[in-house]
BAFI-3210 file (N, C-alpha, C; in Angstrom, 3 decimals, decimal comma, padded with zeros to 6 digits):
// residues 323
n [1|2|3|4|5|6|7|8|9|10|11|12|13|14|15|16|17|18|19|20|21|22|23|24|25|26|27|28|29|30|31|32|33|34|35|36|37|38|39|40|41|42|43|44|45|46|47|48|49|50|51|52|53|54|55|56|57|58|59|60|61|62|63|64|65|66|67|68|69|70|71|72|73|74|75|76|77|78|79|80|81|82|83|84|85|86|87|88|89|90|91|92|93|94|95|96|97|98|99|100|101|102|103|104|105|106|107|108|109|110|111|112|113|114|115|116|117|118|119|120|121|122|123|124|125|126|127|128|129|130|131|132|133|134|135|136|137|138|139|140|141|142|143|144|145|146|147|148|149|150|151|152|153|154|155|156|157|158|159|160|161|162|163|164|165|166|167|168|169|170|171|172|173|174|175|176|177|178|179|180|181|182|183|184|185|186|187|188|189|190|191|192|193|194|195|196|197|198|199|200|201|202|203|204|205|206|207|208|209|210|211|212|213|214|215|216|217|218|219|220|221|222|223|224|225|226|227|228|229|230|231|232|233|234|235|236|237|238|239|240|241|242|243|244|245|246|247|248|249|250|251|252|253|254|255|256|257|258|259|260|261|262|263|264|265|266|267|268|269|270|271|272|273|274|275|276|277|278|279|280|281|282|283|284|285|286|287|288|289|290|291|292|293|294|295|296|297|298|299|300|301|302|303|304|305|306|307|308|309|310|311|312|313|314|315|316|317|318|319|320|321|322|323]
n.u [006,731|003,367|001,217|-000,649|-003,812|-004,737|-007,508|-007,841|-008,180|-010,351|-011,565|-012,041|-013,852|-014,967|-015,454|-016,033|-016,892|-019,058|-021,854|-024,395|-027,355|-028,453|-026,276|-024,596|-025,885|-025,647|-022,832|-022,423|-023,447|-021,870|-019,127|-019,238|-019,644|-017,260|-015,349|-015,917|-015,283|-012,553|-011,485|-012,277|-011,181|-008,364|-007,933|-008,480|-006,330|-004,219|-004,884|-004,655|-001,911|-000,676|-001,696|-001,389|001,018|002,436|002,544|004,415|006,678|009,157|007,969|005,171|005,137|005,846|003,665|001,545|002,119|001,788|-000,971|-001,845|-001,003|-002,596|-005,180|-004,956|-004,429|-006,774|-008,455|-007,921|-009,292|-011,546|-013,834|-014,826|-015,394|-017,475|-019,402|-019,804|-021,235|-023,842|-024,236|-025,028|-023,303|-020,093|-017,518|-014,243|-012,077|-009,277|-007,089|-007,839|-007,623|-004,862|-004,042|-005,037|-003,418|-000,959|-001,269|-001,891|000,482|002,247|001,317|001,212|003,867|005,171|004,047|005,049|007,803|007,587|006,494|008,687|010,377|009,031|009,314|012,061|012,281|011,091|012,954|015,272|014,326|013,930|016,226|018,396|018,009|019,219|020,350|018,297|016,903|018,943|019,562|017,013|016,274|014,764|015,592|016,295|013,816|012,303|013,781|013,354|010,615|010,592|012,168|010,489|008,338|009,794|010,797|008,350|007,502|009,505|009,138|006,468|006,675|008,483|006,971|004,893|006,339|006,751|004,268|002,666|003,001|002,011|-000,005|-003,444|-006,115|-008,484|-009,980|-011,419|-012,289|-011,888|-011,393|-011,980|-012,300|-010,917|-008,302|-006,302|-002,955|-001,792|-004,057|-004,778|-002,552|-002,779|-004,673|-003,482|-002,797|-000,541|002,327|002,968|004,794|007,507|007,167|005,524|007,292|009,193|007,592|006,963|009,518|010,219|008,168|008,583|011,188|010,874|008,700|009,514|012,003|011,429|009,605|011,262|013,074|011,340|010,497|012,970|013,709|011,696|012,263|014,813|014,169|012,498|014,279|016,158|014,578|013,844|016,115|016,139|013,805|011,106|008,599|008,825|009,244|006,780|005,087|006,228|005,901|003,114|002,510|003,982|002,866|000,368|001,200|002,580|000,463|-000,920|001,069|001,307|-001,278|-001,166|001,179|000,940|-001,277|-000,248|002,216|001,308|-000,248|001,463|004,009|003,830|003,910|003,013|000,019|-003,432|-005,905|-009,252|-009,491|-007,856|-008,946|-010,372|-008,331|-007,102|-008,708|-007,854|-005,399|-006,198|-008,472|-009,009|-006,531|-005,950|-007,971|-007,352|-004,894|-005,296|-006,652|-004,877|-002,511|-003,293|-005,452|-004,252|-002,492|-001,739|-001,274|-002,136|-004,840|-005,784|-005,402|-006,982|-009,472|-009,732|-009,809|-012,112|-014,010|-013,827|-014,654|-016,892|-018,712|-021,654|-021,664|-021,650|-024,220|-023,140|-020,874|-021,706|-022,145|-023,322|-025,628|-026,707|-027,391|-029,376|-031,367|-032,238|-033,839]
n.v [000,805|001,399|003,471|006,340|007,467|010,671|012,822|015,802|018,962|021,349|023,676|025,896|026,222|029,037|029,827|032,225|035,097|034,715|032,492|033,291|034,608|037,114|038,526|038,420|040,065|042,494|042,705|042,885|045,455|047,034|046,504|047,166|049,937|050,654|049,820|051,477|053,959|053,556|053,292|055,749|057,624|057,083|057,371|060,054|061,142|060,360|061,798|064,395|064,528|064,168|066,224|068,711|071,173|072,045|069,835|068,236|066,712|064,702|063,378|063,419|062,138|059,511|059,033|059,091|056,765|054,907|055,119|054,086|051,396|050,717|050,808|048,676|046,598|046,503|045,629|043,093|040,997|041,958|042,905|040,391|039,161|040,811|040,299|037,600|037,630|037,769|035,440|031,973|029,885|030,009|029,968|029,545|029,363|027,107|028,366|031,014|031,131|030,772|033,099|035,041|034,524|035,205|037,995|039,113|038,770|040,122|042,812|043,344|042,824|044,754|047,079|047,033|047,555|050,039|051,604|051,662|053,150|055,607|056,243|056,551|058,794|060,750|060,648|061,665|064,242|065,370|064,843|065,414|068,015|070,009|068,610|067,399|067,661|066,936|064,297|062,999|062,952|062,913|060,537|058,899|058,616|057,313|054,965|053,881|053,272|051,408|049,406|048,630|047,409|045,409|043,880|043,003|041,433|039,438|038,300|037,263|035,476|033,638|032,612|031,403|029,484|027,580|026,484|026,127|023,709|021,820|018,974|018,848|017,091|016,443|017,728|020,948|023,283|026,536|028,273|031,178|034,525|034,844|033,318|032,487|031,977|030,283|028,734|027,500|025,902|024,036|022,351|020,652|017,363|016,033|015,708|018,776|020,011|020,921|022,802|024,624|025,578|026,865|028,891|030,339|031,216|032,785|034,810|035,747|036,875|039,060|040,528|041,015|042,258|044,620|045,801|046,195|048,048|050,207|050,843|051,492|053,738|055,571|055,844|057,026|059,446|060,628|060,862|062,617|064,925|065,449|066,519|068,994|070,800|071,078|071,678|071,014|068,325|067,489|067,984|066,290|063,826|063,653|063,456|061,142|059,248|058,686|057,542|055,315|053,899|053,050|051,419|049,421|048,292|047,267|045,626|044,023|042,020|040,657|039,636|038,015|036,093|035,020|034,657|033,559|030,294|027,762|027,547|027,623|029,911|030,714|033,469|034,458|035,127|037,370|039,097|039,286|041,053|043,511|044,189|044,009|045,555|047,560|048,928|050,085|052,039|053,563|054,744|056,977|058,686|059,078|060,013|062,216|063,853|064,964|066,653|069,841|071,029|068,974|068,726|071,231|071,114|068,879|069,811|071,837|070,367|068,845|070,890|071,781|069,626|068,369|070,088|071,996|074,523|078,083|080,524|082,817|081,791|080,302|079,631|082,213|081,508|079,426|080,776|082,506|080,689|079,885|081,908]
n.w [001,023|001,996|000,244|001,283|000,550|000,286|000,587|-001,046|000,396|-000,749|000,004|002,821|005,880|007,467|010,736|011,908|014,005|015,690|016,223|016,601|015,254|015,789|016,879|014,672|012,803|014,142|014,195|011,449|010,783|012,510|011,788|009,118|009,166|010,483|008,582|006,376|007,511|007,993|005,366|004,136|005,945|005,905|003,174|002,854|004,214|002,522|000,184|001,203|001,877|-000,601|-002,192|-000,963|-000,722|001,549|003,103|002,048|003,231|004,978|007,248|006,719|004,286|004,999|006,661|004,827|003,378|005,421|005,802|003,370|003,610|005,785|004,673|002,873|004,681|006,143|004,201|003,235|004,422|005,793|004,162|003,207|005,650|006,537|004,548|005,070|007,436|006,676|005,418|005,120|004,598|005,275|003,569|002,123|-000,643|-001,172|-002,448|-002,037|000,719|001,090|-000,167|001,611|003,851|002,733|002,212|004,762|006,222|004,596|004,738|007,546|008,283|006,699|007,815|010,428|010,044|008,810|010,862|012,549|010,911|010,948|013,631|013,681|012,051|013,732|015,781|014,535|013,907|016,446|017,990|016,309|015,005|013,363|011,302|010,054|007,482|005,816|006,521|006,397|003,593|000,270|-001,004|001,163|002,481|000,490|000,284|002,846|002,729|000,627|001,786|003,883|002,511|001,240|003,375|004,441|002,259|002,081|004,587|004,441|002,289|003,316|005,417|003,982|002,599|004,505|004,843|002,514|001,210|002,904|003,749|003,473|004,464|005,721|008,303|007,994|009,146|010,150|012,991|013,024|011,605|009,325|007,328|009,538|010,188|012,355|013,044|010,638|010,050|012,056|011,022|009,267|008,043|008,722|010,887|012,209|013,813|013,560|011,534|012,873|014,806|013,178|012,081|014,387|015,151|012,916|012,910|015,479|015,485|013,724|014,908|017,634|017,288|015,814|017,580|019,808|018,736|018,322|020,967|022,077|020,533|021,220|023,933|023,846|022,623|024,575|026,727|025,614|025,194|027,794|028,976|027,839|028,347|030,728|029,711|026,996|027,372|028,430|026,228|024,284|025,537|025,620|022,895|022,125|023,803|022,712|020,299|021,281|022,378|020,069|018,975|020,946|020,841|018,299|018,136|020,421|020,222|017,945|018,849|020,936|019,568|017,568|018,643|021,111|022,727|020,390|020,514|020,104|021,177|022,337|022,499|020,571|018,021|018,650|019,400|016,934|015,585|016,455|015,124|012,507|012,093|014,144|014,591|011,969|012,001|014,147|013,604|011,716|013,499|015,666|014,434|012,973|013,990|016,146|015,095|014,068|011,481|009,754|010,475|009,640|006,844|006,156|006,917|005,042|002,641|003,059|003,167|000,556|-001,096|000,045|001,295|000,542|-001,983|-001,345|-002,102|-003,214|-004,358|-006,443|-009,996|-012,291|-013,817|-012,317|-009,960|-010,882|-011,544|-009,079|-008,143]
ca.u [005,764|002,036|000,849|-001,914|-004,526|-005,328|-008,441|-007,336|-009,151|-010,479|-012,049|-012,085|-015,033|-014,626|-016,485|-016,379|-016,818|-020,175|-022,876|-025,689|-027,862|-028,614|-024,944|-024,035|-026,451|-025,009|-021,464|-022,481|-023,602|-020,740|-017,890|-019,446|-019,373|-015,825|-014,576|-016,105|-014,504|-011,137|-011,127|-012,424|-010,229|-007,000|-007,896|-008,417|-004,941|-003,402|-005,192|-004,089|-000,444|-000,217|-002,190|-001,034|002,474|003,073|002,669|005,434|007,823|009,395|007,012|003,879|005,347|005,743|002,295|000,722|002,358|001,147|-002,407|-002,056|-000,895|-003,760|-006,305|-004,700|-004,528|-008,184|-009,232|-007,585|-010,250|-012,738|-015,026|-015,376|-015,970|-018,758|-020,335|-020,092|-022,225|-025,160|-024,205|-025,161|-022,122|-018,910|-016,418|-013,223|-011,316|-007,916|-006,236|-008,220|-007,060|-003,421|-003,908|-005,227|-002,199|000,087|-001,473|-001,837|001,879|002,867|000,933|001,628|005,329|005,525|003,664|005,987|009,028|007,243|006,367|010,067|010,870|008,418|009,958|013,393|012,064|010,882|014,235|016,159|013,751|014,052|017,596|019,353|017,177|019,987|020,706|017,082|016,630|020,049|019,425|015,723|016,017|013,816|016,145|016,198|012,403|011,917|014,450|012,675|009,345|010,923|012,636|009,338|007,634|010,681|010,793|007,043|007,450|010,370|008,492|005,300|007,112|009,086|005,878|004,190|007,199|006,605|002,896|001,928|003,112|001,433|-001,139|-004,718|-006,877|-009,699|-010,604|-011,281|-012,953|-010,965|-012,131|-011,645|-013,019|-010,061|-007,362|-005,228|-001,942|-001,708|-005,223|-004,751|-001,501|-003,285|-005,554|-002,687|-002,955|000,772|002,900|003,400|005,516|008,676|006,629|005,054|008,485|009,763|006,701|007,136|010,827|010,132|007,355|009,180|012,329|010,384|007,874|010,265|013,079|010,842|009,035|012,387|013,583|010,370|010,575|014,280|013,694|010,846|012,982|015,882|013,528|012,038|015,466|016,721|013,699|013,843|017,254|015,943|012,899|009,962|007,484|009,057|009,076|005,341|004,531|006,718|005,286|001,724|002,479|004,491|001,957|-000,636|001,880|002,870|-000,805|-001,157|002,083|000,961|-002,473|-000,801|002,170|000,525|-001,947|000,642|003,191|000,609|-000,719|002,496|005,262|003,490|003,954|002,069|-001,254|-004,502|-006,844|-010,471|-009,348|-006,979|-009,672|-010,720|-007,102|-006,814|-009,477|-007,130|-004,428|-006,798|-009,543|-008,926|-005,315|-006,111|-008,844|-006,710|-003,782|-005,701|-007,028|-003,699|-001,472|-003,794|-006,268|-003,370|-001,531|-002,397|-001,207|-002,970|-006,240|-006,118|-005,478|-008,133|-010,647|-009,776|-010,234|-013,512|-014,825|-013,784|-015,317|-018,075|-019,675|-022,322|-021,162|-022,519|-024,883|-022,225|-019,817|-022,288|-022,149|-024,418|-026,806|-027,277|-027,985|-030,615|-032,382|-032,733|-034,777]
ca.v [001,416|001,550|004,872|006,760|008,354|011,803|013,649|017,160|019,964|022,392|024,901|025,926|026,830|030,045|029,823|033,613|035,605|034,221|031,740|033,898|035,413|038,490|039,128|038,551|041,270|043,633|042,772|043,347|046,914|047,634|046,425|047,908|051,343|050,783|049,676|052,702|055,013|053,258|053,602|057,182|058,368|056,922|057,944|061,500|061,449|060,217|062,943|065,588|064,495|064,279|067,421|069,947|071,352|072,201|068,514|067,479|066,568|063,277|062,825|063,204|061,133|058,218|058,909|058,717|055,350|054,146|055,095|053,143|050,047|050,496|050,472|047,312|045,666|046,381|045,145|041,737|040,032|042,574|042,830|039,029|038,940|041,521|039,549|036,315|037,815|037,582|034,189|030,738|029,050|030,887|029,176|030,210|028,369|026,872|029,439|032,232|031,042|031,028|034,523|035,800|034,359|035,987|039,442|039,552|038,865|041,187|044,128|043,525|042,928|046,058|048,140|047,011|048,249|051,438|052,270|051,912|054,261|056,834|056,543|057,074|060,159|061,609|060,685|062,611|065,583|065,877|064,705|065,993|068,925|070,765|067,724|066,646|067,635|066,250|062,865|062,520|063,477|062,124|059,198|058,135|058,286|056,302|053,721|053,342|052,678|050,200|048,401|048,111|046,460|044,267|043,036|042,353|040,411|038,327|037,665|036,468|034,358|032,626|031,951|030,530|028,358|026,561|025,974|025,911|022,315|020,921|018,191|019,061|015,956|016,153|018,894|022,177|024,376|027,510|028,997|032,599|035,176|034,760|032,200|032,807|030,955|029,246|027,853|026,725|024,889|022,988|021,469|019,759|015,967|015,479|016,353|020,122|020,611|021,653|023,973|025,577|026,198|027,789|030,052|031,116|031,876|033,817|035,918|036,285|037,734|040,314|041,268|041,461|043,176|045,921|046,351|046,668|049,279|051,269|051,220|052,141|055,070|056,429|056,113|057,983|060,742|061,181|061,256|063,809|066,056|065,683|067,376|070,330|071,574|070,304|071,927|070,171|066,945|067,227|067,932|065,078|062,665|063,616|062,959|059,775|058,356|058,240|056,635|054,075|053,181|052,372|050,374|048,327|047,635|046,559|044,582|043,124|040,826|039,909|038,903|036,968|035,039|034,390|034,411|032,686|028,884|027,617|027,021|028,557|030,215|031,346|034,925|034,834|035,786|038,711|039,877|039,528|042,222|044,727|044,597|044,017|046,548|048,696|049,710|050,968|053,183|054,389|055,497|058,326|059,507|059,413|060,728|063,403|064,746|065,621|067,431|071,081|071,206|067,970|069,082|072,383|070,667|067,988|070,675|072,530|069,405|068,524|072,036|071,911|068,553|067,800|071,084|072,637|075,881|079,196|081,126|083,786|081,075|079,565|080,317|083,168|080,820|078,661|081,714|083,021|079,649|079,762|083,002]
ca.w [001,932|001,426|000,080|001,872|-000,353|000,970|-000,176|-000,986|000,834|-001,773|000,633|004,278|006,479|008,464|011,763|012,203|015,380|016,503|015,492|016,909|014,147|016,258|016,961|013,331|012,195|014,817|013,698|010,057|010,798|013,221|011,012|007,861|009,473|010,761|007,341|005,594|008,183|007,769|003,979|003,881|006,773|005,388|001,828|003,037|004,576|001,312|-000,674|001,840|001,802|-001,999|-002,872|-000,266|-000,794|002,868|003,713|001,321|004,128|005,270|008,209|006,080|003,253|005,682|007,136|003,678|003,093|006,499|005,508|002,266|004,169|006,638|003,791|002,387|005,800|006,505|003,058|002,800|004,979|006,384|003,298|003,214|006,972|006,566|003,703|005,719|008,500|006,076|004,657|005,889|004,355|005,300|003,044|001,317|-001,399|-000,687|-002,968|-001,337|002,069|000,956|-000,503|002,847|004,646|002,070|002,365|006,154|006,648|003,800|005,241|008,942|008,295|006,166|008,756|011,548|009,647|008,535|012,160|012,996|010,091|011,448|014,906|013,338|011,566|014,911|016,502|013,841|014,018|017,819|018,517|015,363|014,189|012,372|010,189|009,708|006,053|005,140|006,776|005,908|002,247|-000,523|-001,246|002,407|002,711|-000,493|000,667|004,031|002,293|-000,147|002,742|004,631|001,642|000,978|004,577|004,482|001,214|002,502|005,743|004,055|001,447|004,184|006,128|003,041|002,232|005,538|004,955|001,266|000,780|003,895|003,249|004,163|003,946|006,468|008,960|007,212|009,846|010,738|014,031|012,948|010,515|008,141|007,408|010,463|009,950|013,390|013,021|009,401|010,171|012,939|010,265|008,419|008,453|009,059|012,064|011,812|014,942|013,063|010,823|013,875|015,410|012,185|011,986|015,619|015,082|011,884|013,397|016,699|015,160|013,148|015,865|018,809|016,901|015,482|018,811|020,624|018,120|018,587|022,381|022,288|019,918|022,051|025,179|023,543|022,374|025,855|027,512|024,971|025,447|029,242|029,300|027,263|029,193|031,205|028,808|025,817|027,821|028,540|024,877|023,626|026,184|025,187|021,520|022,055|024,529|021,737|019,371|022,001|022,508|018,791|018,842|021,857|020,322|017,069|018,376|021,496|019,695|017,030|019,653|021,678|018,674|016,739|019,351|022,231|022,314|019,277|020,972|019,774|022,249|021,818|022,452|019,449|016,929|019,127|019,308|015,511|015,153|016,799|014,106|011,170|011,988|015,060|014,350|010,801|012,268|015,177|013,030|011,278|014,653|016,463|013,689|012,262|014,808|017,108|014,320|013,667|010,024|009,102|010,715|008,795|005,449|006,006|006,955|003,760|001,624|003,342|002,753|-000,907|-001,821|000,674|001,714|-000,600|-002,211|-000,998|-003,273|-003,829|-005,066|-007,563|-011,290|-012,464|-014,319|-011,210|-009,016|-011,472|-011,509|-007,720|-007,827]
c.u [004,423|001,658|-000,520|-002,570|-005,234|-006,337|-008,042|-008,458|-009,185|-010,985|-012,039|-013,375|-014,584|-015,756|-016,875|-016,280|-017,903|-021,152|-024,275|-026,138|-028,021|-027,275|-024,346|-024,598|-025,840|-023,580|-021,428|-022,554|-022,356|-019,482|-018,033|-019,135|-017,881|-015,012|-014,694|-015,284|-013,014|-010,713|-011,177|-011,400|-008,811|-006,867|-007,807|-007,003|-004,046|-003,620|-004,562|-002,580|000,038|-000,600|-001,735|000,485|003,132|003,168|003,672|006,722|007,982|008,350|005,682|003,975|005,217|004,320|001,346|000,886|001,761|-000,358|-002,719|-001,989|-002,109|-004,998|-006,160|-004,923|-005,978|-009,008|-008,957|-008,612|-011,550|-013,950|-015,653|-016,020|-017,347|-019,805|-020,741|-021,109|-023,649|-025,262|-024,323|-023,896|-020,892|-017,691|-015,454|-012,415|-009,916|-006,979|-006,554|-007,659|-005,563|-003,177|-004,077|-003,995|-001,065|-000,065|-001,393|-000,394|002,645|002,582|001,364|003,143|005,793|005,194|004,601|007,241|008,751|007,062|007,744|010,655|010,304|009,006|011,369|013,305|011,885|012,168|015,174|015,652|013,984|015,499|018,661|018,639|017,943|020,347|019,491|016,886|017,741|019,899|018,143|015,396|015,089|014,309|016,022|014,762|011,923|012,518|013,770|011,366|009,600|011,367|011,461|008,561|008,479|010,712|009,467|006,944|008,288|009,721|007,340|005,672|007,747|008,014|005,138|005,021|007,103|005,261|002,252|001,969|002,607|000,233|-002,363|-005,699|-008,189|-010,340|-010,373|-011,996|-011,928|-011,756|-011,680|-012,452|-012,171|-009,087|-006,151|-004,214|-001,851|-002,865|-005,252|-003,722|-001,963|-004,150|-004,791|-002,770|-001,614|001,303|003,515|004,232|006,695|008,230|006,187|006,230|009,097|008,922|006,862|008,454|010,802|009,364|007,968|010,327|011,849|009,633|008,698|011,364|012,521|010,240|010,132|012,966|012,645|010,469|011,876|014,278|012,837|011,553|014,082|015,298|013,113|013,201|016,074|015,895|013,711|014,974|017,083|015,060|011,722|008,755|007,599|008,859|007,592|004,702|004,942|006,065|003,829|001,599|002,874|003,587|000,887|-000,026|002,141|001,602|-001,115|-000,194|001,734|-000,257|-002,180|000,122|001,718|-000,176|-001,063|001,615|002,518|000,246|000,427|003,792|005,036|003,624|002,764|000,818|-002,324|-005,452|-008,091|-010,336|-008,521|-007,734|-010,178|-009,496|-006,765|-007,566|-008,689|-006,178|-004,983|-007,844|-009,284|-007,680|-005,429|-007,045|-008,246|-005,601|-004,199|-006,041|-005,792|-002,743|-001,971|-004,546|-005,458|-002,343|-002,229|-002,408|-002,135|-004,448|-006,672|-006,298|-006,701|-009,436|-010,843|-010,284|-011,708|-014,430|-014,904|-014,657|-016,654|-019,111|-020,329|-021,830|-022,171|-023,102|-023,951|-021,145|-020,359|-022,139|-023,396|-025,704|-027,508|-027,954|-029,304|-031,729|-032,959|-033,795|-036,032]
c.v [001,590|003,025|005,146|007,742|009,445|012,491|015,094|018,113|021,087|023,710|024,754|026,614|027,787|030,132|031,231|033,966|035,030|033,470|032,297|034,800|036,870|039,205|039,339|039,782|042,524|043,818|043,286|044,869|047,568|047,646|047,093|049,382|051,554|050,739|050,919|053,846|054,811|053,705|055,110|057,993|058,290|057,481|059,461|061,941|061,391|061,396|064,214|065,647|064,720|065,603|068,731|070,088|071,467|070,884|067,632|067,454|065,094|062,658|062,499|062,216|059,730|057,980|058,506|057,257|054,451|054,039|054,129|051,700|049,726|050,136|049,032|046,283|045,447|045,720|043,700|040,717|040,660|042,550|041,438|038,717|039,587|040,769|038,231|036,444|037,597|036,265|032,981|029,886|029,964|030,084|030,058|029,126|028,221|027,985|030,771|032,276|031,348|032,509|035,386|035,716|035,198|037,476|039,902|039,689|039,910|042,548|044,352|043,637|044,272|047,182|048,189|047,810|049,727|052,228|052,572|053,087|055,594|057,232|057,099|058,505|061,132|061,727|061,706|064,039|066,196|065,886|065,314|066,986|069,672|069,927|066,989|066,537|066,962|064,740|062,313|063,158|062,532|060,694|058,317|057,694|057,202|054,950|053,071|052,663|051,385|049,077|047,793|047,094|045,220|043,319|042,296|041,222|039,195|037,553|036,769|035,293|033,247|031,884|030,979|029,305|027,228|025,844|025,553|024,453|021,324|020,190|018,453|018,030|015,720|017,385|020,167|023,362|025,262|028,369|030,449|033,207|035,292|033,611|032,606|031,667|029,904|028,256|026,987|025,601|023,724|021,971|020,504|018,336|015,260|016,231|017,693|020,806|021,462|022,918|025,040|026,308|027,218|029,047|030,952|031,886|033,024|035,038|036,568|037,229|039,077|041,147|041,843|042,451|044,562|046,581|046,904|047,960|050,456|051,764|051,958|053,555|056,033|056,794|057,150|059,377|061,395|061,638|062,528|065,050|066,439|066,620|068,792|071,196|070,707|070,484|071,073|068,701|066,577|067,094|066,649|063,838|062,525|063,032|061,489|058,795|057,816|057,257|055,279|053,241|052,408|051,206|049,165|047,564|046,839|045,376|043,567|041,875|039,990|039,048|037,762|035,797|034,278|034,063|033,529|031,243|028,536|026,858|028,058|028,689|030,853|032,854|035,388|035,587|037,160|039,618|040,203|040,742|043,501|045,140|044,544|045,112|047,773|049,548|050,587|052,144|054,101|055,257|056,869|059,242|059,993|060,329|061,987|064,362|065,460|066,504|068,651|071,252|070,235|068,282|070,239|071,956|069,787|068,781|071,411|071,613|069,046|069,645|072,143|070,882|068,104|068,826|071,726|074,060|076,937|079,806|082,085|083,119|080,332|080,351|081,183|082,484|080,062|079,584|082,263|082,000|079,454|080,795|082,917]
c.w [001,233|001,382|000,707|000,921|000,433|000,041|000,027|-000,580|-000,192|-001,204|002,147|004,717|007,576|009,483|012,209|013,668|016,271|015,609|015,738|015,759|014,543|016,314|015,585|012,621|012,823|014,306|012,260|010,001|011,382|012,361|009,642|008,061|009,717|009,472|006,474|006,180|007,938|006,368|003,728|004,670|006,236|003,976|001,890|003,403|003,339|000,373|-000,115|001,665|000,379|-002,651|-002,236|-000,187|000,578|003,627|002,972|002,138|004,472|006,186|007,535|004,923|003,845|006,184|006,003|003,311|004,173|006,257|004,375|002,766|005,028|005,810|003,285|003,496|006,218|005,411|002,686|003,303|005,449|005,460|003,259|004,551|007,061|005,736|004,362|006,850|007,983|005,316|005,589|005,785|004,223|004,865|002,265|000,612|-000,823|-001,156|-002,306|000,065|002,046|000,649|000,745|003,733|004,063|002,378|003,818|006,624|005,838|004,424|006,693|009,050|007,786|007,129|009,957|011,222|009,383|009,833|012,757|012,216|010,570|012,791|014,673|012,838|012,731|015,733|015,866|014,017|015,398|018,301|017,600|014,441|013,104|011,146|009,629|008,195|005,256|005,287|006,151|004,555|001,488|-000,734|-000,015|002,661|001,750|-000,139|001,863|003,655|001,514|000,779|003,505|003,796|001,376|002,177|004,702|003,472|001,599|003,650|005,306|003,164|002,281|004,977|005,211|002,661|003,251|005,455|003,646|000,824|001,823|003,295|004,119|003,615|004,671|007,057|008,150|007,847|010,539|011,730|014,092|011,811|009,261|008,344|008,240|010,442|011,061|013,350|011,761|009,499|011,044|012,204|009,367|008,951|008,610|010,272|011,648|012,899|014,474|012,330|011,798|014,522|014,455|012,050|013,197|015,589|014,092|012,383|014,627|016,431|014,643|014,188|017,007|018,449|016,576|016,719|019,718|020,065|018,382|020,021|022,657|021,719|020,731|023,354|024,957|023,324|023,688|026,725|026,939|025,290|026,933|029,661|028,756|028,140|029,597|030,294|027,549|026,156|027,882|027,161|024,162|024,221|025,756|023,781|021,448|022,779|023,593|020,746|020,023|022,154|021,234|018,621|019,703|021,340|019,050|017,358|019,420|020,990|018,773|017,814|020,398|020,775|018,014|017,472|020,563|021,776|021,434|019,708|020,667|020,953|021,646|021,663|021,257|018,355|017,354|019,026|017,857|014,981|015,401|015,682|012,686|010,993|012,855|014,844|013,101|011,033|013,321|014,594|012,503|012,443|015,396|015,712|012,978|013,162|015,880|016,411|013,727|012,146|009,302|009,292|009,813|007,342|005,223|006,065|005,645|002,650|001,810|002,887|001,234|-001,604|-001,234|001,130|000,489|-000,771|-001,783|-002,272|-003,999|-004,655|-006,291|-008,870|-011,434|-012,892|-013,195|-010,220|-009,565|-011,367|-010,122|-007,406|-008,686]
res [x|x|x|x|x|x|x|x|x|x|x|x|x|x|x|x|x|x|x|x|x|x|x|x|x|x|x|x|x|x|x|x|x|x|x|x|x|x|x|x|x|x|x|x|x|x|x|x|x|x|x|x|x|x|x|x|x|x|x|x|x|x|x|x|x|x|x|x|x|x|x|x|x|x|x|x|x|x|x|x|x|x|x|x|x|x|x|x|x|x|x|x|x|x|x|x|x|x|x|x|x|x|x|x|x|x|x|x|x|x|x|x|x|x|x|x|x|x|x|x|x|x|x|x|x|x|x|x|x|x|x|x|x|x|x|x|x|x|x|x|x|x|x|x|x|x|x|x|x|x|x|x|x|x|x|x|x|x|x|x|x|x|x|x|x|x|x|x|x|x|x|x|x|x|x|x|x|x|x|x|x|x|x|x|x|x|x|x|x|x|x|x|x|x|x|x|x|x|x|x|x|x|x|x|x|x|x|x|x|x|x|x|x|x|x|x|x|x|x|x|x|x|x|x|x|x|x|x|x|x|x|x|x|x|x|x|x|x|x|x|x|x|x|x|x|x|x|x|x|x|x|x|x|x|x|x|x|x|x|x|x|x|x|x|x|x|x|x|x|x|x|x|x|x|x|x|x|x|x|x|x|x|x|x|x|x|x|x|x|x|x|x|x|x|x|x|x|x|x|x|x|x|x|x|x|x|x|x|x|x|x|x|x|x|x|x|x|x|x|x|x|x|x]
***
C-alpha cells in the first residue's frame, strides 16, 4: 500500500465567541468581571469552611470541595478566552488543546459525582436524621470526594484514549473558545465515526446516570418531607428548587453537546459557557446566600479582612498619629 504523508497539525485556531471587535471588547470586560467574582466568591467559601469551626460538618466539607472544583473548572479555559479577546491570533498548541480536553472532562466529571454526593448528604440529613452523623462521618465524606475525583480522572482518560492518537493533518480551526472535544474530533483527517460513538457512549453513561441519581434523590426528599408537614415541604421545595436550577443549567448543556447525536451546532459554544462560567458563579450564590450560617460566617470574614478598622480598634501609636 502506498503511504500517505500527513502534515502534523502543531496548533489549533480558536474562532472564539465573535469576530466583532466591539463585541470582543465587551466580552473581555464582562468575562473578566465574572471570572474575578467566581474566584473570589468560591475562595471565600473555602476560607469560611476551613477556618470556621461551626462549618466543620459534612455538608460544608462537600461544599468547600465543590467550590474548589468550580475554581478549577472556570480556570482551565476562561483566562485564555479573556486574553484572546484582545488578541488578533487566537491559537493554542496541540499539547495545550489536549490539556484543555483533559481538564474539562476531569472537572466536569468530578463535579457531576460531587453533586450526587451532596444530594446524598441532604437525603441522609432529611430522611435519616438520627443516623446522619454515623453515616456521614469523616471517612465517608473523604471517600465521596476521592470517588468524585477518581471518576472524573477515569472519564477524562477514557475520552483522551479515543482521541489522542487521531491524525490531524489539515483543518485546524475550532469553532469555539476552547478545545471542545466534539469540534476537535471533527477535524481529524480519518474517519472518526467509531470514535464519536465511543465518546457519546462514555459521556452519556456518566451524564445520564448522575443526572438520574440527582433527580431520584430530590424526588425522594420531597416525598419524605411531604408526609411530615406542609411547612417543611414548602421550605424543602424552596431550597431544592434552587439546587435543581443549578443542576439543570449544568447538566442540560453537557447532555445536549455530548449525548445528542454527534453533530455540532452553532449554539454549542454558547451552551458551553453555562458549565464553564455560569455554573461556577451560580454555585456560591445558590449554596451560600440561602444559608444562614454561611452568610453569617462570610460576613464575619469580610468584616475581618476587607473593612477598615475603627479608630477605637487601632493601635495607640496609629491613633496618636491621626490627631
